[in-house]
C-alpha positions, 0 to 999 in steps of 0.5 A: 517536470514541474512543481505541481506534477512532482507533488501529484506523483508523490501524493499518489504514492502517499495514498497508495502506501497508506492503503498498503499499510492498512492491508498489512495491519489487517493481515496482522490483526487476522493472523489467528482468524480461523473463521470468516464470514466467507467461510474458512480461515482468513487469507493474507491480502496483498496490494498490487500497484500499477502506474497511473495512466494518461486517463487519470484526472489531473489534481490541479485543472488548468495547470497541465504539465508539458514535456515528454515525461510520462510519469503520473504516479502510482495507483492501487490496481487491486487487493488480491488474496494470497493463494499460498497454502494454509497452515495446518495445526493439530489442535483437536479441542479447537471448534474449527478442527476437522475430523482428524483434529487439524485446524486450518490457520491463516497463511499470514507470516508475521515476519513477512508482514513486518518486512512489508510494513518496514518497506511501506513505511520507508516508501511513505517517508521517502515520498514525504521527504520529496514533497518537503523538498519540493515545498522548500524549493518553491519557498526559495523561488518565491524568496528569490522573486521578492529580492 
């Protein structure tokens, strides 16, 4: 694996994890939203990752890697709505309460979101460390070339 490919792979992961962090923040922000523009309560969103295929445009044209390694990084395949059941809360004074006094609340669990947030943060940090290590190796190689 060459230097540019490793940077491209880690860069794609940084982009994907950043979007995942944004989706998690959106879920937490809407944990109590009972009315959306689409109607009904907010539904939790989940990012779906997939490997980058061979059709992805290379980050550095003219520097295509050689060899048998097929990894090209990660991409966000989509953002899906969680279909788990909504929570029902008895609150007859709420403007969105049904005839029996129950309000359908979003299916966002703050504990689950915080665990996902920690995992996404760790993955982001790991990819920053990989980019930093690749940069340090390139700098050392340049220093060796000067001597």
